[in-house]
SESE-196722 format. One line per 5 residues: number of its first residue (from 0); their letters; for each residue x, y, z of C-alpha. Coordinates in nm, 3 decimals. Layout:
// residues N
NUM = A = X/Y/Z; ...
This chain:
// residues 513
0 = MWKWN = -7.279/-12.287/1.056; -7.361/-11.954/1.210; -7.083/-11.994/1.463; -6.838/-12.086/1.188; -6.927/-11.776/0.986
5 = KKRKQ = -6.890/-11.558/1.295; -6.551/-11.708/1.371; -6.438/-11.660/1.009; -6.542/-11.295/1.014; -6.350/-11.242/1.339
10 = QERLI = -6.040/-11.395/1.181; -6.081/-11.176/0.875; -6.110/-10.868/1.095; -5.796/-10.974/1.283; -5.610/-11.030/0.959
15 = AAQEE = -5.727/-10.695/0.825; -5.624/-10.524/1.147; -5.283/-10.695/1.133; -5.238/-10.591/0.770; -5.331/-10.233/0.860
20 = ANRLE = -5.084/-10.243/1.149; -4.816/-10.376/0.917; -4.896/-10.109/0.661; -4.876/-9.836/0.925; -4.549/-9.979/1.053
25 = AEKLK = -4.412/-9.982/0.699; -4.521/-9.622/0.649; -4.361/-9.534/0.979; -4.036/-9.699/0.878; -4.051/-9.526/0.541
30 = VGKRN = -4.108/-9.188/0.706; -3.828/-9.260/0.952; -3.594/-9.351/0.669; -3.690/-9.035/0.481; -3.632/-8.822/0.792
35 = AELSA = -3.296/-8.987/0.840; -3.201/-8.909/0.478; -3.314/-8.548/0.516; -3.120/-8.515/0.841; -2.811/-8.655/0.675
40 = AVLAM = -2.853/-8.416/0.382; -2.895/-8.119/0.617; -2.589/-8.222/0.817; -2.388/-8.260/0.496; -2.503/-7.919/0.377
45 = LAEQK = -2.412/-7.759/0.708; -2.074/-7.930/0.702; -2.016/-7.808/0.347; -2.112/-7.451/0.439; -1.889/-7.468/0.745
50 = QKARG = -1.602/-7.593/0.531; -1.662/-7.313/0.282; -1.663/-7.058/0.562; -1.328/-7.186/0.687; -1.165/-7.275/0.359
55 = YTMPD = -1.035/-7.073/0.066; -1.148/-7.221/-0.263; -0.960/-7.183/-0.588; -1.062/-6.881/-0.799; -1.267/-6.946/-1.110
60 = IPDFV = -1.052/-6.870/-1.415; -1.211/-6.885/-1.764; -1.084/-7.182/-1.964; -0.957/-6.969/-2.253; -0.723/-6.764/-2.027
65 = TPQGK = -0.482/-7.058/-1.993; -0.338/-7.201/-2.318; -0.478/-7.535/-2.429; -0.301/-7.825/-2.263; -0.157/-7.615/-1.979
70 = KPAIA = -0.269/-7.543/-1.625; -0.231/-7.221/-1.423; 0.047/-7.225/-1.167; -0.192/-7.174/-0.877; -0.349/-7.517/-0.949
75 = MDSCA = -0.047/-7.674/-0.777; -0.125/-7.499/-0.447; -0.372/-7.645/-0.198; -0.586/-7.379/-0.039; -0.753/-7.644/0.174
80 = GMAAF = -0.431/-7.711/0.363; -0.382/-7.342/0.428; -0.737/-7.305/0.556; -0.660/-7.538/0.846; -0.442/-7.263/0.992
85 = ANSDP = -0.703/-6.990/0.939; -0.969/-6.882/1.182; -1.323/-6.969/1.078; -1.415/-6.601/1.049; -1.099/-6.389/1.000
90 = QFYSS = -1.312/-6.103/0.866; -1.667/-6.029/0.752; -1.617/-6.219/0.427; -1.325/-6.455/0.454; -1.300/-6.580/0.095
95 = FPGYP = -1.249/-6.430/-0.248; -1.595/-6.339/-0.388; -1.489/-6.390/-0.750; -1.455/-6.148/-1.042; -1.812/-6.200/-1.176
100 = KLAWM = -1.962/-6.104/-0.840; -1.730/-5.803/-0.806; -1.832/-5.689/-1.155; -2.197/-5.730/-1.056; -2.141/-5.527/-0.736
105 = AQSSD = -1.972/-5.250/-0.938; -2.308/-5.174/-1.102; -2.439/-5.033/-0.772; -2.372/-4.665/-0.703; -2.322/-4.746/-0.332
110 = YRSVP = -2.021/-4.962/-0.424; -1.896/-4.769/-0.726; -1.877/-4.429/-0.557; -1.557/-4.512/-0.366; -1.346/-4.639/-0.663
115 = ETTAN = -1.456/-4.348/-0.879; -1.393/-4.088/-0.608; -1.050/-4.224/-0.516; -0.939/-4.262/-0.879; -1.053/-3.909/-0.964
120 = EMTRE = -0.882/-3.762/-0.658; -0.551/-3.941/-0.728; -0.543/-3.794/-1.081; -0.731/-3.467/-1.016; -0.437/-3.225/-1.011
125 = WGEVK = -0.206/-3.474/-1.184; 0.152/-3.336/-1.208; 0.423/-3.212/-1.440; 0.756/-3.317/-1.584; 1.038/-3.120/-1.421
130 = IKGDS = 1.413/-3.104/-1.384; 1.565/-3.249/-1.070; 1.790/-3.003/-0.887; 1.978/-2.718/-1.056; 2.097/-2.768/-1.410
135 = NKDYA = 2.255/-2.536/-1.661; 2.112/-2.728/-1.958; 1.806/-2.595/-2.137; 1.535/-2.864/-2.104; 1.235/-2.657/-2.216
140 = DKISE = 1.197/-2.817/-2.562; 1.267/-3.166/-2.431; 1.010/-3.138/-2.151; 0.755/-2.997/-2.394; 0.797/-3.300/-2.623
145 = IEQRI = 0.765/-3.542/-2.330; 0.450/-3.377/-2.199; 0.297/-3.376/-2.547; 0.375/-3.748/-2.591; 0.225/-3.829/-2.249
150 = KVLGI = -0.086/-3.637/-2.348; -0.117/-3.823/-2.679; -0.084/-4.158/-2.501; -0.362/-4.055/-2.261; -0.160/-4.151/-1.955
155 = RDLMR = -0.367/-3.944/-1.712; -0.698/-4.107/-1.804; -0.526/-4.446/-1.830; -0.399/-4.419/-1.472; -0.746/-4.316/-1.354
160 = RHIET = -0.900/-4.628/-1.508; -0.603/-4.830/-1.377; -0.679/-4.724/-1.018; -1.054/-4.773/-1.057; -1.007/-5.126/-1.193
165 = EMIFG = -0.775/-5.217/-0.907; -1.019/-5.095/-0.645; -1.305/-5.293/-0.803; -1.124/-5.623/-0.865; -0.815/-5.605/-0.641
170 = RSQLF = -0.566/-5.601/-0.928; -0.508/-5.413/-1.253; -0.235/-5.451/-1.514; -0.097/-5.231/-1.791; 0.060/-5.410/-2.086
175 = IDIKG = 0.363/-5.235/-2.238; 0.321/-5.262/-2.616; 0.662/-5.244/-2.788; 0.704/-5.234/-3.166; 0.865/-5.549/-3.305
180 = HENQT = 0.814/-5.747/-2.982; 0.484/-5.911/-3.079; 0.643/-6.259/-3.069; 0.871/-6.189/-2.772; 0.616/-6.119/-2.497
185 = DLPLL = 0.737/-6.416/-2.290; 1.088/-6.266/-2.268; 1.201/-6.004/-2.011; 1.183/-5.636/-2.106; 1.490/-5.425/-2.030
190 = VNGTS = 1.400/-5.056/-2.015; 1.728/-4.901/-2.132; 1.885/-4.747/-2.442; 2.054/-5.072/-2.539; 1.737/-5.282/-2.572
195 = LSKGC = 1.496/-5.010/-2.687; 1.547/-4.738/-2.948; 1.364/-4.431/-3.076; 1.007/-4.496/-3.189; 0.982/-4.819/-2.989
200 = LKGFR = 0.666/-4.747/-2.788; 0.325/-4.826/-2.935; 0.127/-4.762/-2.617; -0.023/-4.920/-2.307; -0.325/-5.151/-2.269
205 = LIEPI = -0.534/-5.196/-1.957; -0.602/-5.562/-1.865; -0.867/-5.659/-1.610; -0.762/-5.944/-1.376; -1.021/-6.194/-1.501
210 = WSTPS = -0.821/-6.223/-1.824; -0.489/-6.318/-1.657; -0.349/-6.573/-1.413; 0.010/-6.656/-1.307; 0.197/-6.914/-1.512
215 = MYNAT = 0.516/-6.926/-1.305; 0.629/-6.809/-0.960; 0.866/-6.910/-0.683; 0.688/-7.097/-0.401; 0.989/-7.278/-0.253
220 = DPTES = 1.245/-7.021/-0.132; 1.121/-6.736/0.090; 1.468/-6.578/0.092; 1.439/-6.483/-0.276; 1.289/-6.153/-0.389
225 = DFFVP = 1.047/-6.329/-0.626; 0.889/-6.548/-0.355; 0.515/-6.565/-0.433; 0.570/-6.300/-0.703; 0.472/-6.424/-1.052
230 = SKWFV = 0.747/-6.398/-1.310; 0.513/-6.479/-1.600; 0.138/-6.454/-1.663; -0.113/-6.623/-1.889; -0.320/-6.354/-2.064
235 = LGKEI = -0.598/-6.502/-2.280; -0.384/-6.793/-2.392; -0.065/-6.591/-2.437; 0.229/-6.612/-2.196; 0.364/-6.267/-2.103
240 = HADRL = 0.666/-6.187/-1.887; 0.600/-5.984/-1.573; 0.840/-5.712/-1.694; 0.590/-5.626/-1.967; 0.297/-5.593/-1.724
245 = MTLIM = 0.282/-5.305/-1.476; 0.076/-5.467/-1.200; -0.108/-5.246/-0.950; -0.215/-5.399/-0.616; -0.283/-5.144/-0.342
250 = RPVPD = -0.423/-5.384/-0.077; -0.218/-5.705/-0.100; -0.312/-6.021/0.091; -0.072/-6.245/0.288; 0.121/-6.509/0.093
255 = MLKPA = -0.099/-6.794/0.214; -0.406/-6.628/0.056; -0.253/-6.519/-0.276; -0.343/-6.839/-0.467; -0.705/-6.813/-0.348
260 = YNFSG = -0.719/-6.452/-0.475; -0.556/-6.532/-0.812; -0.257/-6.327/-0.690; -0.474/-6.018/-0.661; -0.531/-5.800/-0.356
265 = VSMLQ = -0.845/-5.741/-0.154; -1.102/-5.550/-0.354; -1.233/-5.229/-0.198; -1.583/-5.354/-0.280; -1.520/-5.661/-0.065
270 = LMQPY = -1.416/-5.440/0.227; -1.725/-5.224/0.178; -1.972/-5.511/0.144; -2.076/-5.541/0.512; -2.133/-5.167/0.545
275 = VERWQ = -2.319/-5.133/0.214; -2.545/-5.428/0.292; -2.631/-5.277/0.630; -2.707/-4.944/0.467; -2.926/-5.098/0.198
280 = RTVDS = -3.109/-5.311/0.454; -3.167/-5.002/0.670; -3.303/-4.804/0.375; -3.541/-5.086/0.280; -3.659/-5.124/0.639
285 = VSDLI = -3.722/-4.751/0.678; -3.904/-4.742/0.346; -4.128/-5.032/0.449; -4.189/-4.870/0.785; -4.290/-4.538/0.631
290 = HSFSI = -4.515/-4.718/0.384; -4.709/-4.884/0.666; -4.627/-4.672/0.970; -4.997/-4.631/1.051; -5.236/-4.921/1.119
295 = TGLKT = -5.606/-4.831/1.106; -5.880/-5.064/1.235; -6.255/-5.078/1.293; -6.401/-5.280/1.576; -6.740/-5.400/1.456
300 = DMQNI = -6.994/-5.665/1.547; -6.918/-5.966/1.330; -7.140/-6.215/1.512; -7.421/-6.209/1.258; -7.177/-6.225/0.969
305 = LLEGG = -6.997/-6.525/1.116; -7.322/-6.700/1.208; -7.473/-6.653/0.864; -7.146/-6.749/0.695; -7.127/-6.833/0.328
310 = QEGMA = -7.112/-6.587/0.042; -7.375/-6.357/0.189; -7.185/-6.304/0.514; -6.857/-6.246/0.328; -7.026/-6.000/0.095
315 = QLVMR = -7.151/-5.798/0.390; -6.802/-5.792/0.543; -6.637/-5.681/0.216; -6.902/-5.417/0.156; -6.855/-5.272/0.508
320 = SQMFS = -6.476/-5.265/0.460; -6.500/-5.095/0.123; -6.737/-4.831/0.253; -6.509/-4.762/0.549; -6.202/-4.731/0.322
325 = QLRNN = -6.374/-4.498/0.078; -6.494/-4.257/0.346; -6.201/-4.255/0.592; -5.994/-3.962/0.459; -5.997/-3.605/0.580
330 = QNLML = -6.216/-3.482/0.296; -6.514/-3.712/0.365; -6.718/-3.854/0.649; -6.649/-4.159/0.860; -6.973/-4.341/0.937
335 = MDKNA = -6.984/-4.589/1.227; -7.245/-4.755/1.442; -7.220/-4.572/1.775; -7.316/-4.881/1.974; -7.151/-5.169/1.784
340 = EEFFQ = -6.839/-5.016/1.623; -6.521/-4.845/1.740; -6.238/-4.683/1.544; -5.868/-4.723/1.644; -5.529/-4.636/1.493
345 = FNTPL = -5.167/-4.729/1.582; -4.889/-4.495/1.460; -4.517/-4.578/1.463; -4.297/-4.279/1.567; -4.067/-4.165/1.281
350 = STLDN = -3.865/-3.902/1.468; -3.534/-4.097/1.482; -3.535/-4.271/1.143; -3.327/-3.999/0.974; -3.058/-4.038/1.239
355 = LMQKA = -3.049/-4.416/1.192; -3.015/-4.381/0.817; -2.744/-4.117/0.852; -2.533/-4.334/1.081; -2.568/-4.635/0.852
360 = QEQMA = -2.470/-4.425/0.551; -2.169/-4.267/0.722; -2.021/-4.610/0.797; -1.979/-4.676/0.423; -1.701/-4.416/0.414
365 = GPSHT = -1.494/-4.599/0.676; -1.303/-4.859/0.465; -1.185/-4.600/0.210; -1.102/-4.315/0.456; -1.312/-4.082/0.237
370 = PLVKL = -1.477/-3.774/0.390; -1.854/-3.766/0.354; -1.845/-3.436/0.168; -1.625/-3.599/-0.100; -1.802/-3.935/-0.114
375 = LGITP = -2.166/-3.844/-0.064; -2.178/-3.464/-0.081; -2.293/-3.443/0.282; -2.165/-3.131/0.458; -2.126/-3.109/0.836
380 = SGLNA = -2.413/-2.949/1.024; -2.399/-2.731/1.331; -2.250/-2.399/1.438; -1.916/-2.321/1.265; -1.901/-2.677/1.127
385 = NSEGE = -1.679/-2.735/0.821; -1.488/-3.015/0.649; -1.155/-2.838/0.601; -0.971/-3.054/0.851; -1.112/-3.377/0.710
390 = IRVYN = -1.030/-3.275/0.354; -0.674/-3.183/0.455; -0.623/-3.526/0.613; -0.780/-3.693/0.310; -0.549/-3.504/0.073
395 = DYIAS = -0.250/-3.629/0.274; -0.387/-3.983/0.243; -0.432/-3.950/-0.134; -0.081/-3.805/-0.167; 0.061/-4.107/0.018
400 = LQEAH = -0.123/-4.341/-0.223; 0.023/-4.148/-0.517; 0.377/-4.183/-0.388; 0.344/-4.548/-0.285; 0.158/-4.690/-0.586
405 = LRPQI = 0.154/-4.448/-0.880; 0.506/-4.307/-0.875; 0.692/-4.634/-0.957; 0.470/-4.694/-1.260; 0.477/-4.332/-1.379
410 = ETILN = 0.858/-4.337/-1.359; 0.859/-4.647/-1.579; 0.626/-4.474/-1.825; 0.847/-4.162/-1.823; 1.156/-4.371/-1.903
415 = LVQLD = 0.975/-4.548/-2.188; 0.859/-4.216/-2.332; 1.215/-4.080/-2.321; 1.346/-4.388/-2.502; 1.067/-4.355/-2.757
420 = LFGEI = 1.144/-3.987/-2.824; 1.521/-3.956/-2.775; 1.661/-4.310/-2.751; 1.808/-4.244/-2.407; 1.703/-4.181/-2.047
425 = DDQIV = 1.801/-3.859/-1.870; 1.793/-3.908/-1.493; 1.755/-3.534/-1.440; 1.402/-3.546/-1.585; 1.146/-3.647/-1.321
430 = FEFSP = 0.771/-3.637/-1.266; 0.632/-3.440/-0.974; 0.274/-3.461/-0.848; 0.092/-3.131/-0.808; -0.036/-3.042/-0.460
435 = LEQMN = -0.396/-3.146/-0.403; -0.472/-2.828/-0.210; -0.478/-2.535/-0.452; -0.479/-2.174/-0.328; -0.713/-1.911/-0.469
440 = DEQKA = -0.590/-1.578/-0.613; -0.638/-1.392/-0.287; -0.430/-1.644/-0.092; -0.156/-1.639/-0.355; -0.147/-1.257/-0.351
445 = TITKT = -0.120/-1.254/0.029; 0.173/-1.498/0.026; 0.348/-1.302/-0.253; 0.315/-0.977/-0.060; 0.446/-1.137/0.257
450 = KADAD = 0.753/-1.268/0.072; 0.811/-0.930/-0.093; 0.800/-0.753/0.243; 1.044/-1.004/0.389; 1.279/-0.963/0.088
455 = AVYVQ = 1.271/-0.586/0.127; 1.371/-0.615/0.492; 1.654/-0.856/0.405; 1.791/-0.624/0.134; 1.758/-0.315/0.354
460 = NGVLA = 1.949/-0.480/0.637; 2.217/-0.618/0.408; 2.125/-0.982/0.463; 2.061/-1.049/0.092; 2.158/-0.874/-0.229
465 = PEEIR = 1.896/-0.776/-0.490; 2.061/-1.016/-0.736; 1.993/-1.308/-0.500; 1.626/-1.213/-0.477; 1.607/-1.192/-0.857
470 = ERLAK = 1.767/-1.533/-0.892; 1.505/-1.690/-0.663; 1.221/-1.519/-0.852; 1.362/-1.639/-1.185; 1.366/-2.004/-1.066
475 = DESGD = 1.015/-1.989/-0.918; 0.811/-2.144/-1.200; 0.484/-2.072/-1.024; 0.556/-1.698/-0.992; 0.497/-1.411/-1.230
480 = YSGID = 0.872/-1.344/-1.277; 0.982/-1.692/-1.382; 1.265/-1.687/-1.638; 1.368/-1.320/-1.600; 1.729/-1.227/-1.677
485 = VEDVP = 1.912/-1.227/-1.345; 2.200/-1.012/-1.479; 1.976/-0.736/-1.621; 1.917/-0.555/-1.292; 1.709/-0.236/-1.325
490 = ESPEM = 1.827/0.080/-1.153; 1.663/0.180/-0.827; 1.434/0.492/-0.829; 1.687/0.692/-0.625; 1.968/0.610/-0.866
495 = ELFNN = 1.747/0.695/-1.165; 1.666/1.041/-1.013; 2.036/1.098/-0.948; 2.129/1.009/-1.308; 1.856/1.233/-1.448
500 = ADKEE = 1.974/1.527/-1.235; 2.333/1.468/-1.347; 2.226/1.468/-1.711; 2.034/1.796/-1.667; 2.336/1.958/-1.500
505 = KTTDT = 2.566/1.852/-1.781; 2.316/1.984/-2.037; 2.304/2.322/-1.860; 2.685/2.349/-1.851; 2.704/2.273/-2.222
510 = TRD = 2.447/2.543/-2.302; 2.642/2.803/-2.105; 2.959/2.720/-2.287
């Protein structure tokens, strides 16, 4: 009986050991399965991120932008097929960040400074309506009416916001609001005296790109002028012809990327993002470093504290630390055990941090070609250092942007204003941008004196006649003698003395008689 019980217990132990082994094996298989699932999920996530890095996803357009039952034209294009021809990293950020993210980035002064500075500079001196070439017609009243109408419409501020919106989102549009055309927005707009009459213009409306998407464009024939150029747009459920929208895109993308960017250009914020993120990371790192640049320590005998352990030992440690912290400034004492304690301190050198921050900040001006003195108010340092050369180059750059992007739209606005006021377009009336570099009074006086001296030499040597000099002065609108009568030439001082002497002689002869 005893042997049977012993044998039964051995069998039970074997069975229990086998069950434990089976349980452990099952747990092992379960863990292995779980690890395999996690590995598969990680691989899928990495593959998805890699695909996103290489591909160009469709832009997110609000549902109410496209009319109910219709789809935007860009839905027919496959960005995935185009991405196969693109490098995995064509630039710092290879895909369109989306309008919500760009709007979020525009809240930061580091991002917003460039669009505001550029928009203000492009409209700072603005311009004036003038007459092209020489004309005998009197345009003074007509030009005055045009300038007054442009001022009432707020064109200068509208163009500033137009530029700023384009630089933030990559595209900006101005809707031409014509009286009586409320139900004809899907039809072309012909800017001429036949289609539009006096009093036709209601105004212009700025439209941010999130509210519009193309409804029709040519994607089949590259030989046509409208290839990948939308002919119509959906604007909050309404279809509007491209002729009625003045679209501003200053940094266009290649054709293969236009659908992915909702037919917008590259936002200036997107170009600045790598540089701004580096600057902000540098500032945070320097701030953290300054906050904890010094590490102070106290070497003390902790053997008794560790041996005793428990709450009592911890209380002694905390009490010693608190006493050390309370007494370790320059106004109090620092008490230490001369045999069992030692004070030490590690300090991080801060001598080059300002240079690191300056270099990181200067890089933010690179994408926009903006001098630091304009963008950040930082003036050059050093002997005889100045920013005149940089500002001169920057003014040339702004002038080129005005001619390339603003002039076509301002000419359209000028033609619409003429039709609204007079019912016809006069090609002699043009808009001319004012120079960005303005001279002070001393510089203007110096140039005027130099010209006067040169004119005197020309007249004295018989190269020019006084009437020719007067004609030039009369046509110089920026001078003090603009509009003088060219024919009413005053007598010279010598001739006036001669005439006075002749009159006195005749008077004397008459008295004698």
